[in-house]
C-alpha positions, 0 to 999 in steps of 0.5 A, spaced: 470 471 454 465 471 460 462 477 463 465 475 470 472 477 467 471 484 466 466 485 473 472 482 477 477 486 474 473 492 475 471 490 482 478 489 484 480 496 481 475 500 485 476 496 491 484 497 491 483 504 489 477 507 493 479 504 500 486 506 500 487 513 496 486 516 503 493 513 505 496 515 499 494 522 500 496 522 507 503 520 505 503 525 500 501 530 506 507 527 511 512 529 506 510 536 504 507 535 497 503 540 494 496 538 491 499 539 484 504 534 486 499 529 490 495 529 484 501 527 479 503 522 485 496 519 484 496 519 476 503 516 475 502 511 480 496 509 476 499 509 470 505 505 472 500 500 475 496 500 468 502 498 464 505 493 469 498 489 469 497 489 462 504 487 460 505 482 465 498 479 464 499 478 457 506 476 457 505 471 462 498 469 460 497 469 468 492 474 472 498 478 474 495 484 478 499 490 481 498 495 486 501 500 490 504 498 496 499 500 502 503 498 507 509 502 504 504 508 503 503 508 511 510 507 512 511 514 508 505 517 512 508 515 519 514 518 517 517 525 519 522 530 517 522 528 510 521 533 504 517 531 497 524 531 494 527 527 499 521 522 498 522 522 491 530 520 491 528 515 496 522 512 491 528 511 486 532 508 491 527 503 493 525 502 485 532 500 483 533 495 489 526 492 486 530 491 479 536 488 482 532 483 486 528 481 480 535 480 476 539 477 482 535 471 485 539 470 491 536 477 493 529 475 493 531 469 497 535 473 502 528 477 503 524 471 504 529 469 509 527 475 514 522 471 519 515 473 517 514 474 525 519 480 525 517 483 519 509 483 521 511 486 527 514 492 524 508 492 519 504 492 525 508 498 528 507 502 522 499 501 521 497 501 528 498 509 529 492 509 523 488 505 527 489 509 533 488 515 530 481 513 527 479 511 534 481 518 536 477 521 530 470 519 534 470 525 539 471 530 533 465 529 530 461 523 533 455 524 529 458 523 523 464 518 525 460 513 529 455 511 524 460 510 519 464 505 524 458 501 525 456 501 517 464 498 516 463 493 521 456 491 518 458 491 511 464 487 513 460 481 515 457 480 508 463 483 504 469 485 507 472 488 500 467 493 500 467 495 507 472 501 506 469 503 500 462 504 503 465 508 508 468 513 504 462 513 499 457 514 504 461 518 509 463 523 503 455 523 501 453 524 509 458 530 509 456 533 503 448 533 505 450 536 512 454 541 510 461 539 512 464 539 505 467 545 502 466 547 495 467 542 490 472 542 485 471 543 477 473 536 474 479 536 470 484 532 467 490 530 470 497 532 469 504 529 471 509 534 474 516 533 475 519 533 482 527 533 482 530 528 487 534 529 493 538 523 495 540 523 503 543 518 507 537 519 512 532 518 507 535 512 504 536 509 510 530 511 514 525 511 508 528 507 502 530 501 505 524 500 510 520 502 503 523 496 499 523 491 505 516 492 506 514 492 499 518 485 498 516 482 505 508 484 505 507 485 498 511 482 493 512 475 497 504 475 498 502 477 491 507 471 489 503 466 494 496 468 491 498 466 484 501 460 487 495 458 491 491 459 485 495 454 481 500 458 477 507 457 477 510 464 476 517 466 475 518 471 481 524 475 478 521 478 471 515 480 475 518 483 481 523 486 476 518 489 471 514 493 477 521 495 480 522 498 473 516 502 473 517 504 480 523 507 477 520 511 471 514 513 475 518 516 481 520 522 478 513 524 478 512 523 485 509 516 485 511 511 490 513 504 489 508 499 485 508 491 487 504 485 486 498 485 489 495 480 494 488 482 495 486 485 489 489 479 485 485 474 490 479 477 486 482 476 479 485 469 480 479 465 483 474 460 479 469 465 480 473 469 474 473 463 469 473 456 471 478 455 466 485 458 469 488 459 462 483 464 461 483 468 467 489 472 465 484 477 461 482 480 467 489 484 467 487 488 461 480 490 464 484 492 471 489 496 467 483 500 463 480 502 470 487 504 472 487 508 466 481 512 468 483 513 475 490 516 472 486 521 467 482 524 473 487 523 479 487 531 480 480 531 481 479 525 486 485 528 490 481 535 490 475 532 492 479 529 498 482 536 499 475 538 501 472 532 505 472 533 513 479 531 515 476 526 521 473 522 515 480 522 511 483 519 518 477 514 519 478 511 512 485 511 512 485 507 519 479 503 517 483 501 511 488 498 515 485 495 520 485 488 516 492 489 515 494 490 522 490 484 524 493 480 519 500 482 521 499 481 529 496 474 528 503 472 524 507 476 529 505 473 535 503 466 532 510 463 533 512 462 540 520 462 539 519 469 535 514 472 539 519 477 543 523 479 537 516 480 533 513 484 539 520 488 540 519 490 532 512 492 533 514 496 540 520 500 537 516 501 530 510 504 533 514 508 538 516 513 532 523 513 535 528 517 530 535 516 531 541 519 527 535 522 523 533 515 521 525 513 522 522 508 527 521 502 521 528 501 520 530 501 528 524 496 529 526 491 524 533 492 527 531 491 534 527 485 532 532 481 528 537 483 534 533 480 539 532 474 535 539 473 534 540 473 541 535 468 543 537 463 538 545 464 540 542 462 547 539 456 544 545 454 541 
């Protein structure tokens, strides 16, 4: 055991949680969740991640790190017209699809055949709204927002992983000292709240299916790639199946899907953790411990977010997705042959189009794939 093992695990957990919690809160708000339901959402998803990471790391002897789907949360936050009950139903459907993907190998291969350019175009269309809204937050409170944007890019020069966390902590402290924060909540332990699922066709097509595709294409496949880049050779099925199963079990408490981590996993899988790759799996239990702590105080953390200035929350969510946006655009436009299809996927998704009650993420992916098929047909 080296001190670098728990340090890497705790850094990964804090960065992953602190830099994207605002997006989960925004997602919960978009589907009309109450503060109690939002707290249950955060608590349940943290518990799912803790159990997944601890079990899979111990079972495989690899640093298998799980996370919530940040692009998936952004997808939910960008949706409209869904209730929390419909959202829970969609989370259950997406979780079942993840379990089936883990059990049926051809499903994983089928998802991996979706061109990365088109999938990235859809993802860019989902997150671009948050980046735009972050820029729009400037005139609402320039004395608070502008210095935080400057701090974000300055810290990012030296440590990109901590840049959003610095904005959140620094912005919260500045807002408190300048009287922009309401009455701080009394710390309390979290509780879980059962939320009855409601299954509708529009929520299944417009929320569950895009959430499943985003989780697989931008999270699980990336997470597997991180493990392979670190020298491991994981069997995809069991890893995806376990995260899907925990997603199903946690969904009735409001939790959206969990999946294999990419950025957090990169912090826990490199040689800085331990020179012997066979010892790096021990980051898993420490990472799980951190998320058990987050789960215990999820209600208090959600309550703190509720009294922070809305402009700060919008800024943190937008800056937290800037890196995802840049990476998605780079992948989407990289291949000349797929560039038009990826652009159409981006435009349709970003438009917020709702057709037949189905949201823009689904139609963006469909439009991109149709354009790609047409262009390939012409070449043929």
